[in-house]
N, CA and C atoms as an extended XYZ file, in Angstrom:
567
Properties=species:S:1:pos:R:3:atomname:S:1:resname:S:1:resid:I:1 pbc="F F F"
N       -22.924       93.320      -36.572 N   MET     1
C       -22.908       92.746      -38.333 CA  MET     1
C       -21.074       92.239      -37.999 C   MET     1
N       -20.645       93.449      -37.253 N   ARG     2
C       -18.989       92.811      -37.049 CA  ARG     2
C       -18.559       92.028      -36.278 C   ARG     2
N       -19.393       91.264      -35.345 N   ARG     3
C       -18.813       90.339      -34.761 CA  ARG     3
C       -19.238       89.007      -35.735 C   ARG     3
N       -20.139       89.313      -35.919 N   VAL     4
C       -19.983       87.586      -37.034 CA  VAL     4
C       -19.296       87.946      -38.112 C   VAL     4
N       -18.519       88.933      -38.231 N   TYR     5
C       -16.970       88.401      -39.439 CA  TYR     5
C       -16.170       88.341      -38.847 C   TYR     5
N       -16.247       88.631      -37.238 N   ILE     6
C       -15.070       88.325      -36.621 CA  ILE     6
C       -15.005       86.966      -35.933 C   ILE     6
N       -16.001       86.401      -35.809 N   ALA     7
C       -16.253       84.730      -35.335 CA  ALA     7
C       -16.675       84.424      -36.755 C   ALA     7
N       -16.688       84.422      -38.058 N   MET     8
C       -16.649       83.635      -38.940 CA  MET     8
C       -14.744       83.666      -39.639 C   MET     8
N       -14.263       84.401      -39.629 N   SER     9
C       -12.764       85.074      -39.652 CA  SER     9
C       -11.760       83.908      -38.665 C   SER     9
N       -12.414       84.115      -37.075 N   PHE    10
C       -11.688       82.679      -36.440 CA  PHE    10
C       -12.183       81.465      -36.807 C   PHE    10
N       -13.616       81.242      -37.285 N   LEU    11
C       -13.513       79.340      -37.503 CA  LEU    11
C       -13.057       79.223      -38.659 C   LEU    11
N       -12.802       80.094      -39.818 N   LEU    12
C       -12.137       79.652      -40.891 CA  LEU    12
C       -10.648       79.488      -40.383 C   LEU    12
N       -10.193       80.594      -39.435 N   VAL    13
C        -8.718       80.230      -39.580 CA  VAL    13
C        -7.972       79.221      -38.542 C   VAL    13
N        -9.523       78.451      -37.523 N   VAL    14
C        -9.373       77.656      -36.807 CA  VAL    14
C        -9.783       76.154      -37.625 C   VAL    14
N       -10.293       75.988      -39.027 N   GLY    15
C       -10.722       75.352      -39.574 CA  GLY    15
C        -9.693       75.077      -40.543 C   GLY    15
N        -9.345       75.810      -41.214 N   SER    16
C        -7.897       75.736      -42.155 CA  SER    16
C        -6.680       75.125      -41.156 C   SER    16
N        -6.221       75.341      -40.306 N   GLN    17
C        -5.844       74.876      -39.242 CA  GLN    17
C        -5.813       73.317      -39.201 C   GLN    17
N        -7.235       73.072      -38.869 N   CYS    18
C        -7.426       71.815      -38.181 CA  CYS    18
C        -7.223       70.725      -39.794 C   CYS    18
N        -7.831       71.436      -41.274 N   LEU    19
C        -8.049       70.658      -42.285 CA  LEU    19
C        -6.025       70.666      -42.839 C   LEU    19
N        -5.347       71.371      -42.472 N   LEU    20
C        -3.961       71.557      -43.165 CA  LEU    20
C        -3.079       70.064      -41.814 C   LEU    20
N        -4.170       70.059      -40.628 N   GLY    21
C        -3.072       69.314      -39.895 CA  GLY    21
C        -3.051       67.867      -40.323 C   GLY    21
N        -4.480       67.814      -40.676 N   GLN    22
C        -4.515       66.274      -41.029 CA  GLN    22
C        -5.017       66.087      -42.216 C   GLN    22
N        -4.389       66.558      -42.955 N   SER    23
C        -4.042       66.368      -44.345 CA  SER    23
C        -2.016       66.549      -44.251 C   SER    23
N        -1.459       66.237      -43.696 N   SER    24
C        -0.032       65.933      -43.184 CA  SER    24
C        -0.333       64.160      -43.186 C   SER    24
N        -1.033       63.654      -42.361 N   ARG    25
C        -1.279       62.469      -41.928 CA  ARG    25
C        -2.196       61.337      -43.093 C   ARG    25
N        -1.493       60.419      -43.448 N   PRO    26
C        -2.223       59.879      -44.873 CA  PRO    26
C        -3.356       58.902      -43.912 C   PRO    26
N        -4.515       59.174      -44.320 N   LEU    27
C        -5.405       58.199      -44.481 CA  LEU    27
C        -5.722       56.573      -44.519 C   LEU    27
N        -6.334       55.463      -43.989 N   ALA    28
C        -6.408       54.079      -44.130 CA  ALA    28
C        -7.468       54.575      -45.600 C   ALA    28
N        -6.803       53.533      -46.410 N   THR    29
C        -7.371       53.256      -47.781 CA  THR    29
C        -8.701       52.829      -47.566 C   THR    29
N        -9.033       51.644      -46.485 N   THR    30
C       -10.244       51.333      -46.636 CA  THR    30
C       -10.581       51.253      -44.677 C   THR    30
N       -11.491       51.065      -44.095 N   PRO    31
C       -12.035       51.074      -42.807 CA  PRO    31
C       -11.511       49.519      -41.863 C   PRO    31
N       -11.750       49.334      -40.423 N   PRO    32
C       -11.362       47.606      -40.737 CA  PRO    32
C       -11.859       46.983      -41.006 C   PRO    32
N       -11.158       45.812      -41.802 N   LEU    33
C       -12.392       44.603      -42.372 CA  LEU    33
C       -11.799       43.326      -41.575 C   LEU    33
N       -13.622       42.850      -41.187 N   GLY    34
C       -13.432       41.927      -40.427 CA  GLY    34
C       -14.842       41.538      -40.345 C   GLY    34
N       -15.010       40.225      -39.692 N   TRP    35
C       -16.824       39.662      -39.685 CA  TRP    35
C       -16.442       39.364      -38.522 C   TRP    35
N       -17.878       40.003      -37.840 N   ASN    36
C       -18.575       39.659      -36.028 CA  ASN    36
C       -19.799       38.510      -36.263 C   ASN    36
N       -20.008       37.787      -35.289 N   SER    37
C       -20.815       36.692      -35.063 CA  SER    37
C       -21.958       37.307      -34.843 C   SER    37
N       -22.325       38.591      -33.989 N   TRP    38
C       -23.766       38.865      -33.809 CA  TRP    38
C       -24.244       39.083      -35.132 C   TRP    38
N       -23.963       39.603      -36.569 N   ASP    39
C       -24.419       39.725      -37.566 CA  ASP    39
C       -25.255       38.547      -38.096 C   ASP    39
N       -24.651       37.504      -38.055 N   SER    40
C       -25.297       36.101      -38.522 CA  SER    40
C       -25.655       35.269      -37.368 C   SER    40
N       -25.428       34.856      -36.215 N   TYR    41
C       -25.705       34.082      -35.088 CA  TYR    41
C       -26.465       35.176      -33.998 C   TYR    41
N       -26.174       36.244      -33.853 N   GLY    42
C       -26.423       36.722      -32.644 CA  GLY    42
C       -26.115       36.025      -31.460 C   GLY    42
N       -26.483       35.665      -30.299 N   LEU    43
C       -26.044       35.074      -28.818 CA  LEU    43
C       -25.832       33.467      -29.006 C   LEU    43
N       -26.206       32.837      -30.216 N   THR    44
C       -25.863       31.591      -30.329 CA  THR    44
C       -24.733       31.301      -31.181 C   THR    44
N       -23.895       32.153      -31.119 N   ILE    45
C       -22.022       31.307      -31.990 CA  ILE    45
C       -21.974       30.299      -31.303 C   ILE    45
N       -21.389       29.336      -32.040 N   THR    46
C       -20.823       27.565      -31.746 CA  THR    46
C       -19.457       27.954      -31.944 C   THR    46
N       -18.310       27.244      -30.982 N   GLU    47
C       -16.864       26.754      -31.432 CA  GLU    47
C       -17.062       26.173      -33.458 C   GLU    47
N       -18.269       25.469      -33.210 N   SER    48
C       -17.692       24.931      -35.044 CA  SER    48
C       -18.051       25.954      -35.979 C   SER    48
N       -19.213       26.763      -35.751 N   GLN    49
C       -19.892       27.841      -36.214 CA  GLN    49
C       -18.276       28.519      -36.470 C   GLN    49
N       -18.010       29.107      -35.869 N   PHE    50
C       -16.899       29.917      -35.665 CA  PHE    50
C       -15.555       29.267      -37.105 C   PHE    50
N       -15.295       28.221      -36.406 N   LYS    51
C       -14.310       28.192      -36.670 CA  LYS    51
C       -14.310       27.854      -38.705 C   LYS    51
N       -15.869       27.529      -39.012 N   ALA    52
C       -15.937       27.649      -40.216 CA  ALA    52
C       -16.034       29.043      -41.034 C   ALA    52
N       -16.787       29.867      -40.181 N   ASN    53
C       -16.349       31.064      -40.858 CA  ASN    53
C       -15.076       31.557      -40.507 C   ASN    53
N       -13.865       31.414      -39.979 N   VAL    54
C       -12.864       31.710      -39.826 CA  VAL    54
C       -12.116       31.112      -41.387 C   VAL    54
N       -12.060       29.971      -41.526 N   ASP    55
C       -12.050       29.065      -42.269 CA  ASP    55
C       -12.498       29.839      -43.683 C   ASP    55
N       -13.494       30.371      -43.960 N   TRP    56
C       -14.196       31.021      -45.450 CA  TRP    56
C       -13.214       31.822      -45.480 C   TRP    56
N       -13.492       33.026      -44.616 N   MET    57
C       -12.678       34.649      -44.457 CA  MET    57
C       -11.443       34.328      -44.664 C   MET    57
N       -10.711       32.984      -44.359 N   SER    58
C        -8.939       32.883      -44.823 CA  SER    58
C        -9.249       32.929      -46.188 C   SER    58
N        -9.944       31.868      -46.595 N   GLN    59
C        -9.321       31.614      -47.662 CA  GLN    59
C       -10.516       32.474      -49.219 C   GLN    59
N       -11.815       33.017      -48.443 N   HIS    60
C       -11.866       34.188      -49.538 CA  HIS    60
C       -11.884       35.700      -49.947 C   HIS    60
N       -11.721       35.964      -47.906 N   LEU    61
C       -11.265       37.507      -47.993 CA  LEU    61
C       -10.322       37.702      -47.110 C   LEU    61
N        -9.478       37.195      -47.327 N   LYS    62
C        -7.968       37.599      -46.408 CA  LYS    62
C        -7.429       38.551      -47.681 C   LYS    62
N        -7.424       37.954      -48.820 N   ARG    63
C        -6.320       38.543      -49.886 CA  ARG    63
C        -6.869       39.829      -49.952 C   ARG    63
N        -8.471       40.242      -49.531 N   TYR    64
C        -8.492       41.550      -49.620 CA  TYR    64
C        -8.531       42.115      -49.137 C   TYR    64
N        -8.329       41.838      -47.529 N   GLY    65
C        -7.635       42.866      -46.376 CA  GLY    65
C        -8.599       42.542      -44.974 C   GLY    65
N        -9.125       41.811      -45.627 N   TRP    66
C       -10.127       41.416      -44.483 CA  TRP    66
C        -9.581       40.675      -43.199 C   TRP    66
N        -9.402       40.885      -41.817 N   GLN    67
C        -8.633       40.614      -41.151 CA  GLN    67
C        -8.519       40.312      -39.604 C   GLN    67
N        -9.939       40.405      -39.458 N   TYR    68
C       -10.488       40.221      -38.056 CA  TYR    68
C       -12.038       38.936      -37.798 C   TYR    68
N       -11.157       38.263      -36.573 N   ALA    69
C       -12.818       37.517      -36.512 CA  ALA    69
C       -12.869       37.902      -35.534 C   ALA    69
N       -13.942       38.264      -35.051 N   VAL    70
C       -14.984       39.117      -33.858 CA  VAL    70
C       -15.566       37.723      -33.261 C   VAL    70
N       -15.798       37.185      -31.610 N   ILE    71
C       -16.805       36.020      -31.439 CA  ILE    71
C       -17.648       37.334      -30.373 C   ILE    71
N       -19.148       37.763      -31.166 N   ASP    72
C       -19.774       38.937      -30.067 CA  ASP    72
C       -20.197       38.178      -28.618 C   ASP    72
N       -21.162       38.967      -28.317 N   GLU    73
C       -21.031       39.153      -26.602 CA  GLU    73
C       -23.000       37.936      -27.081 C   GLU    73
N       -22.623       36.919      -25.504 N   GLY    74
C       -23.802       35.865      -25.644 CA  GLY    74
C       -22.749       34.632      -25.707 C   GLY    74
N       -21.141       34.617      -25.422 N   TRP    75
C       -20.628       33.375      -25.541 CA  TRP    75
C       -20.438       32.787      -24.180 C   TRP    75
N       -20.732       33.807      -23.190 N   TYR    76
C       -20.956       32.592      -22.164 CA  TYR    76
C       -22.172       32.286      -21.678 C   TYR    76
N       -23.331       32.052      -22.175 N   LEU    77
C       -24.877       31.659      -22.461 CA  LEU    77
C       -24.253       30.554      -22.269 C   LEU    77
N       -24.621       29.491      -21.966 N   SER    78
C       -24.845       28.195      -22.565 CA  SER    78
C       -25.997       27.905      -22.774 C   SER    78
N       -27.094       28.913      -22.679 N   ASP    79
C       -28.978       27.902      -23.292 CA  ASP    79
C       -29.258       29.804      -23.642 C   ASP    79
N       -28.320       30.142      -24.730 N   PRO    80
C       -28.903       31.584      -25.675 CA  PRO    80
C       -29.919       31.543      -25.704 C   PRO    80
N       -30.324       30.540      -26.142 N   ALA    81
C       -31.642       30.414      -26.734 CA  ALA    81
C       -33.020       29.486      -26.424 C   ALA    81
N       -32.954       29.968      -24.861 N   SER    82
C       -33.970       29.339      -24.107 CA  SER    82
C       -34.781       30.543      -23.554 C   SER    82
N       -34.803       31.654      -24.345 N   GLY    83
C       -36.306       32.567      -24.337 CA  GLY    83
C       -35.576       33.887      -22.989 C   GLY    83
N       -34.320       34.353      -23.073 N   GLY    84
C       -34.114       35.353      -22.231 CA  GLY    84
C       -33.808       35.083      -21.631 C   GLY    84
N       -33.586       36.502      -20.092 N   LYS    85
C       -32.639       36.444      -19.356 CA  LYS    85
C       -33.103       35.697      -18.433 C   LYS    85
N       -34.360       35.504      -18.053 N   PRO    86
C       -34.891       34.928      -16.557 CA  PRO    86
C       -34.145       33.419      -16.715 C   PRO    86
N       -34.114       32.982      -17.722 N   ALA    87
C       -33.779       31.166      -18.669 CA  ALA    87
C       -32.483       30.900      -18.839 C   ALA    87
N       -32.018       31.944      -18.591 N   TRP    88
C       -30.203       32.096      -19.734 CA  TRP    88
C       -29.698       31.512      -18.075 C   TRP    88
N       -28.627       30.812      -18.703 N   HIS    89
C       -27.635       30.292      -17.383 CA  HIS    89
C       -26.295       31.088      -18.081 C   HIS    89
N       -25.668       31.578      -16.690 N   TYR    90
C       -24.298       32.346      -17.299 CA  TYR    90
C       -22.952       31.700      -16.658 C   TYR    90
N       -21.994       31.477      -17.395 N   THR    91
C       -20.886       30.510      -17.272 CA  THR    91
C       -20.183       31.472      -16.373 C   THR    91
N       -19.405       31.465      -15.587 N   VAL    92
C       -18.138       32.086      -14.638 CA  VAL    92
C       -17.786       31.165      -14.195 C   VAL    92
N       -15.744       31.826      -14.550 N   SER    93
C       -15.428       31.200      -13.501 CA  SER    93
C       -15.263       31.530      -11.982 C   SER    93
N       -14.785       30.623      -11.036 N   GLY    94
C       -14.560       30.485       -9.856 CA  GLY    94
C       -14.746       31.973       -9.193 C   GLY    94
N       -13.908       32.782       -9.738 N   ASN    95
C       -13.225       34.388       -9.793 CA  ASN    95
C       -14.115       35.423      -10.396 C   ASN    95
N       -15.520       34.641      -10.814 N   GLY    96
C       -16.684       35.657      -11.463 CA  GLY    96
C       -16.518       36.486      -12.628 C   GLY    96
N       -15.407       35.968      -13.289 N   LEU    97
C       -15.148       36.137      -14.142 CA  LEU    97
C       -16.184       35.785      -15.441 C   LEU    97
N       -16.738       36.163      -16.587 N   TYR    98
C       -17.122       35.641      -17.878 CA  TYR    98
C       -16.740       34.183      -17.890 C   TYR    98
N       -16.477       33.029      -18.879 N   PHE    99
C       -16.123       32.295      -19.257 CA  PHE    99
C       -16.856       31.468      -20.117 C   PHE    99
N       -16.285       31.254      -21.236 N   PRO   100
C       -16.837       30.802      -22.213 CA  PRO   100
C       -18.052       29.383      -22.465 C   PRO   100
N       -18.637       28.904      -22.317 N   ALA   101
C       -20.095       28.104      -22.682 CA  ALA   101
C       -19.228       27.010      -22.732 C   ALA   101
N       -18.716       26.364      -22.422 N   VAL   102
C       -18.058       24.721      -22.866 CA  VAL   102
C       -19.347       24.083      -23.551 C   VAL   102
N       -20.742       23.961      -23.353 N   ASP   103
C       -21.269       23.492      -24.288 CA  ASP   103
C       -21.234       23.796      -25.793 C   ASP   103
N       -21.030       25.086      -25.606 N   ARG   104
C       -20.611       25.780      -27.219 CA  ARG   104
C       -19.736       25.647      -27.751 C   ARG   104
N       -18.537       26.172      -26.526 N   PHE   105
C       -17.130       26.239      -27.139 CA  PHE   105
C       -16.527       24.945      -26.390 C   PHE   105
N       -16.152       23.440      -26.719 N   PRO   106
C       -15.724       22.860      -25.766 CA  PRO   106
C       -14.106       22.864      -25.508 C   PRO   106
N       -13.647       23.603      -26.484 N   SER   107
C       -12.304       23.411      -26.173 CA  SER   107
C       -11.437       24.381      -24.563 C   SER   107
N       -12.897       24.860      -23.885 N   ALA   108
C       -12.937       25.809      -23.295 CA  ALA   108
C       -12.762       25.563      -21.803 C   ALA   108
N       -12.603       23.569      -21.582 N   ALA   109
C       -13.313       23.463      -21.174 CA  ALA   109
C       -11.818       22.909      -19.824 C   ALA   109
N       -11.311       22.894      -20.485 N   SER   110
C        -9.396       22.477      -19.717 CA  SER   110
C        -9.289       24.411      -19.312 C   SER   110
N       -10.106       25.153      -18.889 N   ASP   111
C        -9.908       26.138      -17.990 CA  ASP   111
C        -9.003       27.220      -19.019 C   ASP   111
N        -8.697       26.896      -20.430 N   ILE   112
C        -7.602       27.787      -21.511 CA  ILE   112
C        -8.983       29.036      -22.118 C   ILE   112
N        -9.845       28.971      -21.287 N   GLY   113
C       -10.552       30.532      -22.297 CA  GLY   113
C       -11.178       30.445      -23.529 C   GLY   113
N       -10.824       30.788      -24.043 N   PHE   114
C       -10.367       31.539      -25.941 CA  PHE   114
C        -8.883       31.073      -26.282 C   PHE   114
N        -8.340       30.502      -25.634 N   LYS   115
C        -6.891       29.767      -26.323 CA  LYS   115
C        -6.331       29.644      -27.789 C   LYS   115
N        -7.689       28.301      -27.528 N   ALA   116
C        -7.801       27.473      -28.873 CA  ALA   116
C        -8.493       28.048      -30.051 C   ALA   116
N        -9.383       29.160      -29.944 N   GLU   117
C        -9.979       29.685      -30.949 CA  GLU   117
C        -8.878       30.777      -31.116 C   GLU   117
N        -8.261       32.341      -30.277 N   ALA   118
C        -7.513       32.435      -30.741 CA  ALA   118
C        -6.105       31.667      -31.406 C   ALA   118
N        -5.736       30.532      -30.834 N   ASP   119
C        -4.547       30.146      -31.872 CA  ASP   119
C        -5.225       29.151      -33.593 C   ASP   119
N        -6.244       29.053      -33.503 N   TYR   120
C        -7.178       28.716      -34.766 CA  TYR   120
C        -6.624       29.757      -35.354 C   TYR   120
N        -7.285       31.085      -35.015 N   VAL   121
C        -7.506       32.352      -36.296 CA  VAL   121
C        -6.437       32.945      -36.098 C   VAL   121
N        -5.193       32.746      -35.642 N   HIS   122
C        -3.798       33.379      -36.032 CA  HIS   122
C        -3.166       32.482      -36.945 C   HIS   122
N        -3.629       30.617      -36.605 N   LYS   123
C        -2.796       30.601      -37.473 CA  LYS   123
C        -3.700       30.229      -39.208 C   LYS   123
N        -4.590       30.331      -39.121 N   ALA   124
C        -5.236       31.058      -40.460 CA  ALA   124
C        -5.076       32.495      -41.006 C   ALA   124
N        -3.587       33.068      -40.296 N   GLY   125
C        -3.385       34.717      -40.674 CA  GLY   125
C        -4.583       35.375      -40.270 C   GLY   125
N        -5.554       35.421      -39.331 N   LEU   126
C        -5.797       36.425      -39.276 CA  LEU   126
C        -6.138       37.232      -37.716 C   LEU   126
N        -6.710       38.328      -37.119 N   LYS   127
C        -6.870       38.543      -35.838 CA  LYS   127
C        -7.991       38.372      -35.098 C   LYS   127
N        -7.645       37.949      -33.937 N   PHE   128
C        -8.768       37.276      -32.838 CA  PHE   128
C        -9.921       38.265      -32.181 C   PHE   128
N       -10.496       38.516      -31.508 N   GLY   129
C       -11.210       39.406      -31.216 CA  GLY   129
C       -12.773       38.897      -30.289 C   GLY   129
N       -13.021       39.146      -29.559 N   PHE   130
C       -13.982       38.687      -28.310 CA  PHE   130
C       -14.844       40.130      -28.334 C   PHE   130
N       -16.601       40.169      -27.934 N   HIS   131
C       -16.781       41.117      -26.807 CA  HIS   131
C       -16.805       40.854      -25.620 C   HIS   131
N       -16.134       41.676      -24.566 N   ILE   132
C       -16.460       41.604      -23.077 CA  ILE   132
C       -17.061       42.239      -22.357 C   ILE   132
N       -18.059       42.076      -21.563 N   ILE   133
C       -18.771       43.027      -20.698 CA  ILE   133
C       -18.372       43.160      -19.931 C   ILE   133
N       -18.555       44.688      -19.965 N   ARG   134
C       -18.008       45.107      -18.567 CA  ARG   134
C       -18.128       45.326      -16.875 C   ARG   134
N       -17.864       45.103      -16.342 N   GLY   135
C       -18.209       45.195      -15.145 CA  GLY   135
C       -17.923       43.772      -14.492 C   GLY   135
N       -18.654       43.769      -13.086 N   ILE   136
C       -18.703       42.604      -12.448 CA  ILE   136
C       -20.351       41.778      -12.366 C   ILE   136
N       -20.413       40.792      -13.117 N   PRO   137
C       -21.888       40.238      -13.661 CA  PRO   137
C       -22.361       39.807      -12.627 C   PRO   137
N       -24.130       40.184      -12.390 N   ARG   138
C       -25.118       39.930      -11.225 CA  ARG   138
C       -24.763       38.515      -10.137 C   ARG   138
N       -24.318       37.211      -11.401 N   VAL   139
C       -24.661       36.083      -11.412 CA  VAL   139
C       -23.148       35.395       -9.927 C   VAL   139
N       -22.315       36.749      -10.286 N   ALA   140
C       -20.680       37.022       -9.427 CA  ALA   140
C       -21.338       37.241       -7.880 C   ALA   140
N       -22.263       37.821       -8.008 N   VAL   141
C       -22.257       39.021       -6.827 CA  VAL   141
C       -23.327       38.236       -5.861 C   VAL   141
N       -24.482       37.642       -6.873 N   GLU   142
C       -25.015       36.583       -5.998 CA  GLU   142
C       -24.909       35.585       -5.579 C   GLU   142
N       -23.836       34.916       -5.835 N   LYS   143
C       -22.997       34.032       -5.390 CA  LYS   143
C       -21.976       34.505       -4.208 C   LYS   143
N       -21.667       35.971       -4.337 N   ASN   144
C       -20.513       36.161       -3.201 CA  ASN   144
C       -19.044       35.898       -3.720 C   ASN   144
N       -18.764       35.919       -5.294 N   LEU   145
C       -17.596       35.196       -5.518 CA  LEU   145
C       -16.338       36.012       -5.399 C   LEU   145
N       -14.639       35.328       -5.403 N   PRO   146
C       -13.853       36.432       -5.389 CA  PRO   146
C       -13.649       37.293       -6.478 C   PRO   146
N       -13.358       38.591       -6.722 N   ILE   147
C       -12.613       38.687       -7.412 CA  ILE   147
C       -11.272       38.421       -7.976 C   ILE   147
N       -10.939       37.987       -9.357 N   ALA   148
C        -9.775       37.795      -10.019 CA  ALA   148
C        -8.705       38.674       -9.881 C   ALA   148
N        -8.084       37.964      -10.037 N   LEU   149
C        -6.772       39.726       -9.936 CA  LEU   149
C        -6.948       40.493      -11.252 C   LEU   149
N        -6.840       41.890      -11.062 N   ILE   150
C        -6.820       42.795      -12.157 CA  ILE   150
C        -5.601       42.635      -12.566 C   ILE   150
N        -5.466       42.805      -14.284 N   SER   151
C        -4.599       43.227      -15.257 CA  SER   151
C        -4.508       45.170      -15.305 C   SER   151
N        -5.591       45.642      -15.752 N   SER   152
C        -5.404       46.860      -15.817 CA  SER   152
C        -4.908       47.746      -14.334 C   SER   152
N        -4.057       48.556      -14.507 N   ASN   153
C        -2.853       49.185      -13.787 CA  ASN   153
C        -4.073       50.105      -13.333 C   ASN   153
N        -5.038       50.916      -13.925 N   LEU   154
C        -5.726       52.189      -13.885 CA  LEU   154
C        -6.876       51.345      -12.999 C   LEU   154
N        -7.558       49.806      -13.282 N   LEU   155
C        -8.149       49.407      -12.352 CA  LEU   155
C        -7.700       49.573      -11.232 C   LEU   155
N        -6.568       48.364      -11.171 N   ARG   156
C        -5.912       48.166      -10.105 CA  ARG   156
C        -5.647       48.928       -8.976 C   ARG   156
N        -5.202       50.151       -8.897 N   GLN   157
C        -4.898       51.299       -8.972 CA  GLN   157
C        -6.124       51.571       -7.888 C   GLN   157
N        -7.299       51.936       -8.193 N   SER   158
C        -8.475       52.975       -7.694 CA  SER   158
C        -9.078       50.893       -7.443 C   SER   158
N        -9.146       49.889       -7.290 N   LEU   159
C        -9.270       48.588       -6.280 CA  LEU   159
C        -8.480       48.933       -5.066 C   LEU   159
N        -7.094       48.382       -5.471 N   ILE   160
C        -6.611       49.041       -4.309 CA  ILE   160
C        -6.787       50.182       -3.335 C   ILE   160
N        -6.890       51.040       -3.919 N   THR   161
C        -6.876       52.492       -3.004 CA  THR   161
C        -8.461       51.604       -2.001 C   THR   161
N        -9.437       51.295       -3.015 N   TYR   162
C       -10.626       51.209       -2.221 CA  TYR   162
C       -10.817       49.522       -1.371 C   TYR   162
N        -9.832       49.269       -1.496 N   LEU   163
C        -9.397       47.556       -0.608 CA  LEU   163
C        -8.486       48.150        0.411 C   LEU   163
N        -7.616       48.911        0.515 N   LEU   164
C        -7.331       49.118        1.584 CA  LEU   164
C        -7.447       49.844        2.687 C   LEU   164
N        -8.733       50.750        2.197 N   GLN   165
C        -9.402       51.287        3.613 CA  GLN   165
C       -10.564       50.154        4.117 C   GLN   165
N       -10.552       49.104        2.969 N   MET   166
C       -11.278       47.830        4.074 CA  MET   166
C       -10.545       46.734        4.466 C   MET   166
N        -8.916       46.868        4.223 N   ASP   167
C        -7.992       46.168        5.001 CA  ASP   167
C        -8.018       44.694        4.753 C   ASP   167
N        -8.972       43.973        3.408 N   SER   168
C        -8.923       42.989        3.279 CA  SER   168
C        -8.877       42.414        1.730 C   SER   168
N        -7.807       42.579        1.165 N   LEU   169
C        -7.079       42.359       -0.183 CA  LEU   169
C        -7.951       41.266       -0.296 C   LEU   169
N        -7.394       39.684        0.499 N   PRO   170
C        -7.560       37.927        0.152 CA  PRO   170
C        -8.949       38.055        0.751 C   PRO   170
N        -9.498       38.746        1.594 N   ARG   171
C       -10.902       39.048        1.413 CA  ARG   171
C       -12.333       38.609        0.615 C   ARG   171
N       -11.580       39.656       -0.169 N   THR   172
C       -12.838       40.729       -0.988 CA  THR   172
C       -13.496       39.709       -2.173 C   THR   172
N       -14.804       40.026       -2.042 N   ARG   173
C       -15.780       39.762       -2.747 CA  ARG   173
C       -16.378       40.376       -3.768 C   ARG   173
N       -17.658       40.239       -4.826 N   SER   174
C       -18.072       40.922       -5.464 CA  SER   174
C       -18.533       41.972       -4.815 C   SER   174
N       -19.505       41.113       -3.881 N   ARG   175
C       -20.351       41.825       -2.822 CA  ARG   175
C       -19.712       43.254       -2.390 C   ARG   175
N       -18.553       43.180       -1.819 N   HIS   176
C       -17.548       44.140       -1.506 CA  HIS   176
C       -17.105       45.689       -2.510 C   HIS   176
N       -17.422       45.114       -3.740 N   ILE   177
C       -17.529       46.282       -4.735 CA  ILE   177
C       -18.602       46.973       -5.620 C   ILE   177
N       -19.452       45.803       -5.758 N   VAL   178
C       -20.710       46.412       -6.300 CA  VAL   178
C       -21.642       46.505       -4.901 C   VAL   178
N       -22.338       48.178       -4.836 N   ARG   179
C       -22.903       48.697       -3.781 CA  ARG   179
C       -24.347       48.580       -4.241 C   ARG   179
N       -25.043       48.235       -3.071 N   GLY   180
C       -26.848       47.995       -3.574 CA  GLY   180
C       -27.257       47.780       -4.940 C   GLY   180
N       -28.125       48.048       -5.230 N   GLN   181
C       -29.033       47.626       -6.397 CA  GLN   181
C       -28.622       48.204       -7.357 C   GLN   181
N       -27.786       49.268       -7.727 N   ARG   182
C       -26.599       50.189       -8.206 CA  ARG   182
C       -26.750       49.532       -9.566 C   ARG   182
N       -26.971       49.220      -11.085 N   ARG   183
C       -26.477       48.361      -11.836 CA  ARG   183
C       -26.958       48.885      -12.934 C   ARG   183
N       -26.149       48.688      -14.089 N   CYS   184
C       -26.526       49.630      -15.368 CA  CYS   184
C       -27.700       48.436      -16.273 C   CYS   184
N       -28.331       49.442      -17.093 N   SER   185
C       -29.928       48.659      -17.236 CA  SER   185
C       -29.786       47.982      -18.821 C   SER   185
N       -28.011       47.932      -19.080 N   THR   186
C       -28.158       47.416      -20.217 CA  THR   186
C       -26.432       46.039      -19.811 C   THR   186
N       -26.644       46.081      -18.634 N   SER   187
C       -26.129       44.596      -18.257 CA  SER   187
C       -26.403       43.084      -18.281 C   SER   187
N       -25.797       41.942      -18.932 N   PRO   188
C       -27.235       41.394      -19.386 CA  PRO   188
C       -26.997       40.361      -18.363 C   PRO   188
N       -26.089       40.424      -16.735 N   ALA   189
C       -26.708       39.618      -15.969 CA  ALA   189
C       -25.220       40.211      -14.695 C   ALA   189
C-alpha cells in the first residue's frame, strides 16, 4: 500500500509540473486551417480545379483564418483514374524525382514544377503545400535514373558517406541506393 501512495505522489508531482509548464505557453485559438485536395478529388485533382478552390477559399474562408491550400497525393500520375497501380503512368524527372503530371498541371510543362501553383496561391494571400512521397520511386529504380541533388543536410551526409565507399558520386544511380526488393508496402510506385 505504501508503494501505491509513493507512486501516486510521484505522478501528482510530475503531472503538476507538466501542467504548470504548459500553462505558461499560449495555446492556438484554432488548429491550422486549410483545404486539402484529397477530401474532394482523391488522386484526380487538376490545375484548374485546384485554382478554382484557391479562389473560393481566398474569397470566402481567408477572413476566418483559413490559410493553407494543399495538393495531396497523386499529382505525379498522368492517368489517376485508369484503374490502379498496374495501369498508372508515373511522371518522374530525369533525376528520378516525382514531377507534376503535365496533362493535369500544364504550367509544369516548362520544368518549373509547382512554381506557378505556389505563385498563384501566394498571390491570393494563402500558403501552398503539396504531399511529398518519401523514398526513391520504383519507376526511377526500374529506369536506373541518376540521383538528384539532395538539399537535406542529414540525408546528404548519410548518402555521401555511402557514396564515398563506392567512390562514384557522379555515376550514382537509383539502383545503387535501393538494395534488392526491399520496399515499403505503402509505396505507390
